[in-house]
N, C-alpha and C positions, 0 to 999 in steps of 0.2 A: 482353879477359880479365876475369874477376871475381876479386877478391881479398877475402877476409874478414879484416879486421883483428881485433885482440883485442876490439874493440867490437862492438856489434850492427849498426852501419851497414855496408852493403854498398858496396864500391868497384868501379866499373866503369871500365876504362881503354880509350880509343880512340886511334887514331893522331893524329887532327886534332880541332880544336874543332868543326868542322862536323859530323863524325861523332858526337862526344860530345853536342852539342846536339840532334841529330836523335834519338839514342837516348833521351835524357832526355825529349824531347817525346813520343815514342812510348809510353814507360812511363807518363808522366803522363796521356796521352790514354786509355790503357787503364783506368787507375784512375778517371778521370772517367766513362767509359762504364759501368764496373762500378757506380759509385755511382748513376748515373741509372737503370740497370737494376734495382737493388735497391730504391731509394727513390722514384724519379721525379724526382729533382733532385740537384745536386751543388753544393758550396761549395768554392771554391778561393782560394788566395793567389797573387798573381803578383809576382815580384821584378823589379827594374830593374837598370840598370848595364850596362857593356860585357860583363860575363860572361854576360849573358842574351840577347845578340843572336841567336846561332844557335839557341838553344832556342826562343825566341819565334817566330822566323821559321819554324821547323818546326812548332810547335804550331798556328799559325793555318791550316796546310794539312792537319791531320789529318782524316781522313774519319769520317763517321758519329758526330759529336758534335752533339747537339741543344743548341746554346749558349743557346737560350731557356730552358733548364732549369738554367742555371748562374749562380750568384751569386758575384761575385768581390770580393776585397779586395786592397789592396796593403800592402806591409810598412812603408814609411816615407816621410817627406817632410821637406824642409828647413823650418825655421822662418824665415819672412820672405821666402820666394821665391815670386813670383807665377807663375801658370800659364803666362804668356807667356815666362818665362825659359827659355833653352835647357836649363838643368839641372833644370827642374821634372820631378818624377817623374810628376805627373798628365799633363803634356804627353807625356812618354815613353810612358806606358801607352796614352793615347788614340791617338797616332800609330802606334805599333808593334804594338799589340795590339787594343784595343777596336774601333777604326774599320775594321780590316781583317778582322774575322771574317765568315764567310759569312752568319751569322745574328746578330741582336742578343742580347746577354746579358740574362738576367732582370734583373740589376742589377750595377753596378760601384760599390762604395762607396769613393770617393776620400778621401784625407786632404788637408785644407787646412791649411797652416802660416801662412797670411797674417794670421789674426786672433788670438784668444786660444788659445794652444796647449793649455793645460790643459783648457779647455772642449771643444776638438776631440777630445782624448783620450777624454773622457767620452762624447762623442756617438758616435764611431765604435766605441768600446768597447761601448756598449750595444747596438749593432747586431750586432757579431760574436758576442756572447754568445748570440744567438738563432740563430746559423748555425754549427753544429759543422763544422769544416773537414775535408773529405775529402782534399784534396791541397794541400800547400804547396810552391810552386816557390821555391827560395831559392839563395843563393850563399854563398861564404866570402870575406871581405875580405882584403886584403893583411896587415892586422893581426889577422886571425882573427875579425873581427866577424861576427855573425849578425844580419841586418837592420842597424840602426845601433847595436847594442849593443856598443860598443867596450870593450876591456879597461880596468879590471876590470869585467866585465859583472855585472849584477844577476840572479842565478839564482833569486831568491826572490820577487820582486814578482809578484803574481797579477793585477794590473790588465792588461787586454788591450793597452793602449797607454800609453806614458809619454814625457815629454820628456827627452831625453838630451843630454849635451855630447859633441861630436865631438873626438877626440884629433887630434894633429898628423899622425900616420901616416894616419889616415882622410882628413883634409882634403887631404893631399898626394896621396892616391890619386885623389880627385875631380878635382883639378887635372890630375894626370898623364893621366887618361883624357880630358881635353879639355872637361870640363863648365864649367870656370872658367878664366880667363886667368891669375889670380894667386892665391896662397894667401890673401891678405887678402880676396878676394871670396868665399871658401868660408864659408858660415854656420858659426857656432860651435855651433849647436844644431839638433836635428831632433826630429820626432815619430817614434817607432819602435814597432813591435809588440814586445811583451815576449818574453823567452825562454820563459817559462811558457806564453804563448799559442801561440807557434810549436810548442812541444812537445805541445800538445793535438791537433795535426793527426793524422788517422789515418795519413797517409803524407806523407813529405817527399822531394821530388826536388831534390837539390842539384847544381847545374851549376857546375863550376869549371875554366875553361880558363886557359892562359898560364903561362909560366915565373915571372912575378912573384908568382904565388900558391903556388909550390912549397913554400916554407918554412911558410907557414900551413897548407897541406894536411897536411904531415908532422906539425906540432905538434898540429893539431886532430883529425886522424883516427887517429893512431897514438900520440900522447903522452898525458900525464896529463889527467884531467878537471879543469879549472880555469877560474875566471872570467878569468884572464889570457889564455886561449885560448878565447874565448866559444863558437866553433863546436864545441869539444870536447864540448859537451852532446849533440851528435848521436849520440855513441857510446852514449847511453842510450836512444835511440829505436828501437823494435823494427821499424819499417818505414821506414827511411831508405835511399835509394839515392843514392850520390855518383858523378856522372859527370865523369870527368877526361879531358883530353887528355894525351898523353905528356909535354908540357912541365910541366904542373901536377903530374904524378905522378913527376917525375924524381928526387925525393929519397926516395921510398918504398922 
C-alpha cells in the first residue's frame, strides 16, 4: 500500500524486506532508464549496509538498462579502513554491485578514506559537481542518519562531501550488523556525502527494512523536520520514495 505522510515523501509498505527491496529496485531502474532515454546517460548514487542487500540484489537483475551509460557514486566510507577490510564500503560495492552487473558501468567513483580525508572530499566532490544525480539510492540509520550524517546533522553545508564524526548509536549499529567485532574497532570518523548534495538528486529511492529501524522511520518520515532526525530532510524532497517492510513500518 502507499501512504502519503504530511511530508512530500511517498511511503510504500510491503510485507517482507525482499518484496520491498525488489519494488525499490524496480522503481529505481525505471528512473535510470528514463534518464538514459531523455539524455543518453544517467548518474546515480548507491548506498551500502545491510538495509540495501535485497534492493541491490534486485537492481543488478533489472532488464534493459544500458549500464555503460551509467556513472555511479557512493555515499560514504570509513576513515582509515582499507579496501581489504570486511567493512569497507568500496569492497561491498564492488562485490555486491559493480562486479555483478551484466555490463560495465561508464564509471564508479569510489571514496577512499585511507589517506588524507579532506583531500579526498575535495577530489570526489569536484567530480560529482559535474554529474547531476538522477537517482540516489539511500537508507535510514537506526539513529535516523542519512548517509553518515549523524544527529545533529549539518543541513547547511554545501560541499558535496565532508568528514564527519560517528556517534555511538551509529557505531553500535555497524557492530550489530556484523561489520566489526567490537565497538572499539568501529572508526570514529567517516567521509560522507552531505545532506545538501543528497537533496540535489532528482529522485531518491530510500529502502528501510527491519524492526530495529521502526522508531527512526517514525521520527524521520512523520515527525518534525530537525537535524536531530537527519533523514527527516527527505520530507522536503519532491521525488522521494521510501520503501519499507512491515517491521520497519510497524510504528507508523
